[in-house]
C-alpha positions in Angstrom: 116.2 127.8 97.4 115.2 124.2 97.6 117.6 121.4 98.6 117.7 120.1 95.0 118.8 123.6 93.7 121.5 123.8 96.4 122.9 120.4 95.5 122.9 121.3 91.8 124.7 124.6 92.6 127.3 122.6 94.6 127.8 120.2 91.8 128.3 123.0 89.3 130.8 124.9 91.4 132.8 121.9 92.8 135.0 121.4 89.8 136.0 125.1 89.8 136.8 125.0 93.5 138.9 121.8 93.0 140.7 123.5 90.1 141.5 126.5 92.3 142.8 124.3 95.1 145.0 122.2 92.8 146.3 125.3 91.0 147.2 126.9 94.3 148.9 123.7 95.6 150.9 123.3 92.4 152.0 126.9 92.6 153.1 126.5 96.2 155.2 123.5 95.1 156.7 125.7 92.4 157.6 128.3 94.9 159.3 125.7 97.0 161.2 124.5 94.0 162.2 128.2 93.3 163.5 128.6 96.8 165.5 125.4 96.6 166.9 126.6 93.2 167.8 129.9 94.6 169.6 128.4 97.6 171.5 125.9 95.4 172.5 128.7 93.1 173.8 130.7 96.0 175.8 127.7 97.2 177.2 127.0 93.8 178.3 130.7 93.4 180.2 130.5 96.7 182.0 127.3 95.7 182.6 128.1 92.0 183.3 131.8 91.3 183.0 132.9 87.7 182.3 136.0 85.8 178.8 134.8 84.9 177.9 134.0 88.6 175.9 137.2 89.2 173.9 136.7 86.0 173.0 133.1 87.1 172.0 134.3 90.5 169.9 137.1 88.9 168.1 134.6 86.7 167.3 132.3 89.6 166.1 135.3 91.7 163.9 136.4 88.8 162.5 132.8 88.6 161.6 133.0 92.3 160.0 136.4 92.0 158.0 135.3 89.0 156.7 132.2 90.7 155.8 134.3 93.7 154.0 136.7 91.5 152.1 133.9 89.7 151.0 132.5 93.1 149.7 135.9 94.3 148.0 136.5 91.0 146.3 133.2 91.1 145.0 133.8 94.6 143.6 137.2 93.6 142.1 136.3 90.3 141.1 132.6 90.6 
């Protein structure tokens, strides 16, 4: 493989690698947001007790698990 062919292959694959990097970075930020949301929900439930509190906590836990799943899926398949 000549130098020109190597440069062309790098130029072709560079946008895809950048897309993978930014997608993973965005999903890591989303996981951080989910963790903060989960902690804030837990804090809110301890301060304000209501009948719907377990449901709200379950929804925020589901959100965290789904964002973790999306990150792992993107690492495996992207």
